[in-house]
N, C-alpha and C positions, 0 to 999 in steps of 0.2 A: 504494499500500499504506499510506503514511503516514496517509491519511485513515481507512482501516479500523482501524489501530492506535489512532488518536485516539478513534474510536467505541467501541472495546472498553473504554476506561478510563472512559467516562462512566457515571454511575449513572442508573438509571431515575428519572423525576421523583419517584416516591414508591413505597414498598414496598406490595405487595398487602396487603389486610386479612385475607384468610383464609389459613390455614397452607399449604394445598395450592398456591394460586396463588403464595404467597411462595416456597415450595420450588421451583416451576417457574422463577421469576425467578432464584433463586440457581444453579440447575443451568444455566440458559442462560448466566449470567455465567461459570461455571466452564468450560463448553465453549468460550466465546469466548476465555477466557484460555489454555486449553490450545491452541486453534488458533493464537493469537498466538505462544505459546512454540514450537510446532512450526515455524511459519514463520521465526521468529527464530533457531531452532537452540538455544534455551535450555531445551527441554522435558526434564524428568527422565526417567530410564529407565522409571519406573512409568507415566508418562503415555504414553510411546511404546508400551510393552507393552500398555496398556489399549486403544489404538486399533488396534494390530496384532491383538489378540485379537478385538476387535469386528468387524473386517473379515474374519476367517477364515471358511472355508466351514463349519467345525464350528459356529461361533457362529450362523451364518445358519440352519443346520439345527436347532439348538436353539431358535431363535426361532420357526421354522415349526412345530416340534413343540409348543411352548407355545401357539401360536395354535390349533392343531388340538385340543389338550386343552381350551382355553377354549371352543371351538365345541362340543365333545362335552359338556362340563358344562352349557353353556347349553341344548343339546338335551335333556339329561336333566331339567333343571329344568322345561323346558316340558312334557315328557312327564308328569312328576309332577303338575304343575298341571292338565294336561288330564285326567289320571286322576281327580283330586280333583273337577273340574267334572263329569265324567261320572258319578262316584259320587253326587254331590249331585243331579244331574238324575234319576238312576235312583231314588234315595230319594224324591224329590218325586213321581215317577210312581207309585211303589208306594203312597205315602200317598194320592195322588189316587184310585187304583183301590180302595183299601180304603174310603175314604170314599164312593165311588160305590157299591160293592157293599153296604155297610152301609145306606145310605140307600135303595137300590133294593130291598132285601129287606123293608123295612117297609111 
């Protein structure tokens, strides 16, 4: 365990350049520190409550619900895009028919 605790205290070689990657680095360090505190028995009640809540069945159901909502929204966006493509194709077909019928009548 001492080797793991030593690893937790080391800083990464350099901070990430973009803000999203940097945030992920900091979150990983915070989780590592919380894990160390839980193992050492020095974790604050708020840290303990956070992980108790994260492991609850209700939290898992909420996560599943969010994933399903994301899937539904993705499907809706795809359907809208497909409708736009179909409308554009129909418009092109109508224009082609109009030009065909006007050139055919002359």
